[in-house]
KOLTI-815233 format. One line per 2 residues: number of its first residue (from 1); their letters; for each residue z, x, y of N, C-alpha, C. Coordinates in Angstrom, 2 decimals. Atoms other than C-alpha are relative to their C-alpha. Example, Ala and Ser with C-alpha at 12.3 -4.5 7.8 and 13.67 -1.06 7.14 Angstrom:
BEGIN
1> as> 0.00,0.89,-1.19,7.80,12.30,-4.50,0.00,0.90,1.20  -0.06,-0.82,-1.19,7.14,13.67,-1.06,0.73,-0.77,1.09
This chain:
BEGIN
1> mt> -1.22,-0.04,-0.77,-17.59,16.20,-6.73,1.13,-0.60,-0.84  -1.14,0.51,0.76,-14.16,15.72,-8.28,1.21,-0.08,0.91
3> gk> -1.26,0.07,-0.71,-10.64,14.93,-7.18,-0.09,-0.77,1.28  -0.14,0.75,-1.25,-9.68,13.74,-3.74,-1.26,0.06,0.85
5> dr> 1.17,-0.16,-0.85,-12.91,15.02,-2.14,-1.11,-0.98,-0.33  1.08,0.91,0.36,-15.07,12.55,-4.01,0.14,-1.36,0.69
7> ft> -0.24,1.30,-0.62,-13.49,9.57,-2.22,-0.31,0.06,1.50  0.28,0.12,-1.43,-14.67,8.44,1.20,1.01,-0.96,0.60
9> lr> -0.93,0.88,-0.71,-12.12,7.00,3.61,-0.71,-0.60,1.21  0.55,0.67,-1.18,-13.06,4.46,6.26,0.91,-1.16,0.36
11> aa> -0.76,1.16,-0.43,-11.56,1.64,8.27,-0.46,-1.22,-0.80  0.33,1.24,0.72,-11.39,-1.65,6.40,-0.72,-0.96,0.94
13> vl> 0.73,1.03,-0.74,-13.75,-4.42,7.51,0.17,-1.33,-0.73  -0.19,1.34,0.56,-13.71,-8.16,6.89,-0.66,-0.15,-1.37
15> ed> 0.71,0.10,1.27,-16.23,-7.80,4.06,0.76,0.65,-1.16  -0.81,-0.63,1.04,-13.59,-5.79,2.16,1.09,-0.94,-0.54
17> ad> -1.13,0.88,0.35,-11.18,-8.77,1.86,0.02,-0.35,-1.49  0.03,0.36,1.42,-12.33,-9.82,-1.63,0.47,1.16,-0.87
19> al> -0.37,-1.18,0.80,-12.01,-6.30,-3.03,1.47,0.35,0.22  -1.39,-0.32,-0.30,-8.67,-5.75,-1.28,0.96,-0.95,-0.72
21> gt> -0.85,0.98,0.67,-7.13,-8.97,-2.59,0.04,0.21,-1.50  0.10,-0.21,1.45,-8.34,-8.30,-6.12,0.71,1.28,-0.43
23> lh> -0.64,-1.27,0.33,-7.24,-4.66,-6.17,1.51,-0.07,0.23  -1.43,0.10,-0.32,-3.89,-5.46,-4.53,0.76,-0.63,-1.16
25> ia> -0.67,0.67,1.12,-2.95,-7.86,-7.33,-0.05,0.86,-1.27  0.11,-0.85,1.20,-4.23,-5.53,-10.06,1.01,1.15,0.04
27> vw> -0.94,-1.11,-0.14,-2.15,-2.65,-8.72,1.43,-0.50,-0.16  -1.36,0.54,0.13,0.97,-4.80,-8.38,0.33,-0.31,-1.46
29> ra> -0.28,0.35,1.40,0.66,-6.10,-11.94,0.20,1.25,-0.85  -0.13,-1.24,0.78,0.22,-2.57,-13.31,1.25,0.78,0.40
31> ty> -1.10,-0.82,-0.51,2.88,-0.95,-11.13,1.36,-0.63,-0.21  -1.31,0.66,-0.05,5.63,-3.54,-11.10,0.34,-0.80,-1.25
33> et> -0.24,0.80,1.20,5.48,-4.95,-14.63,1.42,0.14,-0.54  -1.36,-0.18,0.51,8.91,-3.51,-15.41,1.08,-0.18,1.07
35> cm> -1.03,0.10,-1.04,10.63,-4.02,-12.05,-0.13,-1.23,0.89  0.09,1.28,-0.71,9.53,-7.45,-10.81,-0.01,-1.12,-1.03
37> dp> -0.02,1.18,0.86,9.89,-10.92,-12.24,-1.39,-0.21,-0.60  1.32,0.16,0.62,7.06,-11.30,-14.79,-0.67,-1.33,0.36
39> nf> 0.58,1.29,-0.40,6.58,-14.96,-13.81,-0.59,0.09,1.40  0.53,-0.22,-1.35,6.11,-13.89,-10.19,-1.35,0.72,-0.10
41> la> 1.24,-0.77,0.13,3.48,-11.32,-11.19,-1.11,-0.83,-0.64  1.01,0.83,0.67,1.69,-13.74,-13.52,-0.55,-1.08,0.94
43> gl> 0.40,1.07,-0.90,1.58,-16.32,-10.75,-0.75,0.44,1.25  0.73,-0.47,-1.17,-0.10,-14.11,-8.16,-1.42,-0.55,-0.04
45> dt> 1.30,0.66,-0.07,-3.24,-15.90,-7.02,-0.98,0.83,0.83  0.99,-0.85,-0.67,-6.26,-13.78,-6.15,-0.57,-0.67,1.24
47> ad> 0.56,0.70,-1.16,-7.69,-16.44,-3.83,0.95,0.03,1.19  -0.99,-0.07,-1.08,-4.45,-16.49,-1.81,0.03,1.39,0.62
49> wi> -0.08,-1.36,-0.52,-4.38,-12.71,-1.51,-1.28,0.37,0.75  1.25,-0.22,-0.74,-8.04,-12.60,-0.48,0.08,-0.67,1.36
51> ad> -0.16,0.71,-1.27,-7.28,-15.21,2.19,0.95,0.76,0.93  -0.93,-0.79,-0.80,-4.32,-13.11,3.36,-0.71,1.22,0.60
53> wr> 0.71,-1.18,-0.50,-6.55,-10.03,3.64,-1.03,-0.38,1.05  0.94,0.45,-1.04,-9.16,-12.00,5.58,0.73,-0.19,1.32
55> ki> -0.80,0.23,-1.21,-6.48,-13.08,8.04,0.43,1.33,0.62  -0.44,-1.31,-0.49,-5.11,-9.53,8.33,-1.15,0.73,0.70
57> lc> 1.13,-0.75,-0.54,-8.55,-8.05,8.93,-0.63,-0.65,1.24  0.51,0.71,-1.19,-9.34,-10.66,11.62,1.01,-0.03,1.15
59> td> -1.06,0.07,-0.98,-6.08,-10.24,13.51,0.18,1.35,0.68  -0.22,-1.22,-0.76,-5.62,-7.69,16.28,1.49,0.10,0.34
61> dg> -1.45,-0.10,-0.19,-1.91,-6.93,15.88,0.49,1.45,-0.03  -0.37,-1.42,0.01,-1.98,-3.13,16.02,-0.01,0.63,-1.37
63> rr> 0.05,-0.50,1.38,-2.40,-2.75,12.27,-1.26,0.84,-0.20  1.14,-0.81,0.45,-4.65,-0.01,10.85,-0.08,-0.13,-1.51
65> ti> 0.18,0.05,1.45,-6.08,-0.47,7.39,-1.16,0.91,-0.36  1.00,-0.98,0.44,-7.96,2.35,5.69,-0.24,-0.23,-1.49
67> va> 0.34,0.13,1.41,-9.79,2.05,2.38,-0.61,1.31,-0.51  0.64,-1.12,0.69,-10.87,4.69,-0.12,-1.06,-0.59,-0.90
69> vd> 1.09,0.47,0.85,-14.24,4.12,-1.74,-0.46,1.15,-0.88  0.42,-0.97,1.00,-15.58,5.86,-4.80,-1.50,-0.10,-0.19
71> pe> 1.45,0.05,0.18,-19.29,6.69,-4.70,-0.43,0.03,-1.46  0.33,-0.03,1.43,-19.19,7.28,-8.46,0.17,-1.36,-0.65
73> rd> -0.16,1.39,0.47,-18.28,3.59,-8.86,-0.75,-0.95,0.93  0.84,0.82,-0.89,-21.04,2.23,-6.60,0.72,-0.42,1.27
75> ga> -0.68,0.28,-1.26,-18.79,2.42,-3.54,1.16,-0.96,-0.12  -1.13,0.91,0.19,-15.97,0.36,-5.05,1.24,0.52,0.73
77> iv> -1.28,-0.35,-0.63,-12.69,0.31,-3.14,1.00,0.30,-1.11  -0.95,-0.42,1.04,-10.15,2.22,-5.24,1.40,0.22,0.56
79> gf> -1.31,-0.16,-0.62,-7.29,2.42,-2.76,-0.04,-0.47,1.43  -0.09,0.43,-1.40,-6.04,1.27,0.59,1.40,0.24,0.51
81> as> -1.29,-0.16,-0.67,-3.25,1.80,3.09,-0.07,-0.77,1.30  -0.06,0.78,-1.23,-2.12,-0.32,6.00,1.32,0.28,0.70
83> ag> -1.20,-0.30,-0.79,0.34,0.49,8.79,-0.17,-0.58,1.40  0.02,0.53,-1.37,1.28,-0.79,12.22,1.41,-0.06,0.54
85> ps> -1.33,0.12,-0.60,4.22,-1.78,14.38,1.01,-0.49,-1.03  -1.04,0.38,0.95,7.48,-2.11,12.48,0.29,-1.49,0.06
87> hd> -0.38,1.41,0.11,8.36,-5.60,11.25,1.51,-0.17,-0.08  -1.44,0.07,0.15,12.06,-4.74,10.98,0.67,-0.52,1.27
89> aq> -0.76,0.51,-1.14,14.55,-6.56,13.21,0.60,1.15,0.80  -0.54,-1.21,-0.63,16.14,-3.17,13.94,-0.79,1.20,-0.52
91> pi> 0.86,-1.06,0.52,13.32,-0.65,13.49,0.64,1.38,0.14  -0.45,-1.39,-0.05,14.12,2.96,12.71,-1.16,0.93,0.37
93> ae> 1.20,-0.72,-0.44,10.57,4.04,13.62,-0.95,-1.04,0.59  0.95,0.94,-0.60,7.84,2.47,15.73,-1.03,-0.48,-1.00
95> te> 1.05,0.31,0.96,5.35,2.58,12.88,0.60,-0.27,-1.37  -0.40,0.32,1.36,5.79,1.00,9.47,-1.22,0.07,-0.91
97> ly> 1.03,0.03,1.04,3.70,1.71,6.39,0.21,-1.29,-0.76  -0.14,1.30,0.65,3.10,-1.81,5.07,-0.35,0.07,-1.48
99> vl> 0.47,-0.06,1.38,1.24,-0.92,1.90,-0.83,1.26,-0.20  0.85,-1.10,0.45,-0.31,2.02,0.07,-0.17,-0.20,-1.50
101> nt> 0.29,0.26,1.41,-1.97,1.20,-3.24,-1.28,0.70,-0.40  1.23,-0.54,0.57,-4.47,2.99,-5.43,-0.14,-0.51,-1.42
103> dv> 0.29,0.36,1.38,-6.13,2.01,-8.65,0.67,1.03,-0.91  -0.71,-0.88,0.93,-4.19,3.45,-11.60,-0.88,1.19,-0.41
105> sc> 0.90,-1.08,0.42,-7.25,5.51,-12.55,-0.06,1.13,1.04  0.04,-1.01,-1.06,-6.87,7.41,-9.25,1.31,0.75,0.16
107> hg> -1.28,-0.69,-0.11,-3.25,8.48,-9.75,-0.19,1.49,-0.27  0.10,-1.45,0.15,-2.95,12.23,-9.33,-1.25,0.61,0.59
109> sg> 1.26,-0.52,-0.54,-6.33,12.54,-7.61,0.13,0.55,1.41  -0.16,-0.42,-1.39,-4.94,13.19,-4.11,-0.45,-1.04,1.01
111> va> 0.52,1.00,-0.94,-6.53,10.09,-2.62,1.14,-0.74,0.70  -1.12,0.69,-0.65,-3.14,8.44,-1.93,0.52,0.83,1.18
113> ar> -0.46,-0.87,-1.09,-2.07,11.44,0.17,-0.97,-0.07,1.18  0.99,0.11,-1.07,-5.31,11.24,2.14,0.12,-1.34,0.71
115> ll> -0.17,1.33,-0.62,-4.83,7.50,2.71,1.26,-0.03,0.87  -1.25,-0.01,-0.75,-1.23,8.04,3.82,-0.17,0.65,1.36
117> ea> 0.15,-0.71,-1.28,-2.11,10.57,6.48,-1.05,-0.65,0.90  1.03,0.67,-0.81,-5.23,8.69,7.59,0.54,-1.23,0.71
119> vl> -0.52,1.22,-0.61,-3.26,5.53,8.26,1.19,0.28,0.92  -1.17,-0.31,-0.84,-0.13,7.16,9.71,-0.31,1.03,1.09
121> lh> 0.39,-1.00,-1.00,-1.91,9.91,11.65,1.13,0.99,0.26  -1.09,-0.99,-0.05,1.01,12.28,10.91,1.19,-0.45,0.84
123> qs> -1.12,0.53,-0.79,3.43,10.01,12.85,1.24,-0.17,-0.86  -1.20,0.43,0.72,7.01,9.32,11.95,-0.20,-1.47,-0.34
125> as> 0.20,1.39,0.44,7.24,6.02,10.12,1.13,-0.39,-0.94  -0.90,0.53,1.02,9.36,3.80,7.93,-0.85,-0.77,-1.01
127> lw> 0.67,0.80,1.02,8.46,1.95,4.76,1.07,-0.61,-0.90  -0.85,0.62,1.02,10.01,-0.33,2.15,-0.68,0.22,-1.33
129> vv> 0.54,-0.26,1.33,9.57,0.58,-1.50,0.94,-0.62,-1.02  -0.82,0.57,1.05,10.78,-1.13,-4.65,0.92,1.10,-0.53
131> eq> -1.00,-0.99,0.36,13.99,0.65,-5.55,-0.24,0.61,-1.38  0.24,-0.50,1.36,12.99,0.99,-9.23,-1.34,0.73,-0.14
133> nd> 1.31,-0.64,0.07,9.58,2.47,-8.37,0.17,1.51,0.24  -0.27,-1.44,-0.11,10.46,6.11,-9.05,-1.24,0.80,0.37
135> ra> 1.24,-0.74,-0.28,6.84,7.27,-8.94,-0.32,-0.05,1.49  0.29,0.14,-1.43,6.31,5.90,-5.43,1.01,0.77,0.84
137> qa> -1.01,-0.71,-0.78,9.60,7.27,-4.16,-0.21,1.51,-0.07  0.28,-1.44,0.12,8.74,10.74,-5.51,-1.19,0.38,0.86
139> fy> 1.18,-0.25,-0.84,5.34,10.53,-3.80,0.40,0.07,1.47  -0.39,0.02,-1.41,6.91,9.60,-0.46,0.91,1.17,0.35
141> rk> -0.85,-1.18,-0.26,9.58,12.33,-0.75,-0.87,1.25,0.17  0.92,-1.13,-0.11,6.75,14.82,-1.30,-0.67,0.05,1.37
143> hr> 0.64,0.09,-1.31,5.34,13.62,2.02,1.03,-0.20,1.11  -1.06,-0.13,-1.01,8.60,14.14,3.93,0.75,-1.29,0.32
145> fv> -0.82,1.20,-0.19,10.09,10.65,3.60,1.33,0.21,-0.71  -1.32,-0.02,0.63,13.79,10.30,2.83,0.51,-1.43,-0.07
147> ve> -0.62,1.33,0.12,15.74,7.30,1.64,0.96,-0.15,1.17  -0.84,0.27,-1.17,17.35,5.83,4.75,1.23,-0.78,-0.40
149> ga> -1.16,0.68,0.54,19.62,3.53,2.79,0.03,-1.51,0.13  0.01,1.46,-0.13,18.92,0.01,4.00,-0.65,-0.61,-1.23
151> lk> 0.53,0.71,1.16,18.27,-2.45,1.19,-0.42,-1.40,0.40  0.50,1.35,-0.27,16.36,-5.72,1.16,-0.37,-0.62,-1.34
153> wd> 0.27,0.70,1.25,16.28,-8.20,-1.72,-1.17,-0.94,0.21  1.13,0.92,-0.02,13.00,-10.02,-2.40,0.23,-1.02,-1.12
155> pe> -0.33,0.96,1.04,14.08,-13.19,-4.22,-1.22,-0.52,-0.77  1.21,0.49,0.65,10.52,-14.29,-4.97,-0.46,0.95,-1.11
157> ag> 0.44,-1.01,0.96,9.60,-11.03,-6.71,1.12,0.42,-0.94  -1.13,-0.43,0.81,13.09,-10.48,-8.07,0.18,1.51,0.01
159> aq> -0.06,-1.46,-0.09,13.14,-6.91,-6.78,0.77,0.43,1.25  -0.74,-0.59,-1.11,15.30,-4.76,-4.53,-0.89,1.07,0.64
161> dv> 0.74,-1.01,-0.74,13.54,-2.73,-1.82,0.98,0.92,0.72  -0.79,-0.98,-0.75,14.93,0.41,-0.22,-0.89,0.55,1.11
163> rm> 0.79,-0.50,-1.12,13.86,1.73,3.17,0.02,1.52,0.02  0.16,-1.44,-0.14,12.54,5.26,3.63,-0.56,0.27,1.39
165> rr> 0.52,-0.40,-1.32,11.65,7.17,6.81,-0.40,1.46,0.01  0.28,-1.42,-0.27,10.09,10.37,8.03,-0.16,0.15,1.50
């Protein structure tokens, strides 16, 4: 099996927290090396992110988290997406995509598109994306998102986010 069909999607469980925290940091370091403060990226602590994922996976706040596992890598998690009620003070959609990350080796495989639809269930939604992340913005445009125009500065990461919606 090749491409997107080789990956299995399923709901995340508490036992996934270690893999999620580790993958989340790896993806951020690879993706944002040119558009976030390098000191911020170097200082990301895996233990903190694992703890955050444990908390997320134990909290019933309406969030859905879906993981993609690769049977060719002994069932390793290679991607994940999480969405739920909007965190915006003035939401433009009820649902917000909080995160969609895949291992760099999976880019172009179709697994991100499968994760996106599995977590959003074809609903309208909003998301925040790093303004300099052209690859992500192109991906979201392909999936019917448009730049809405609101901006949010993340002083810790040293990056500007732009809001998109569909």
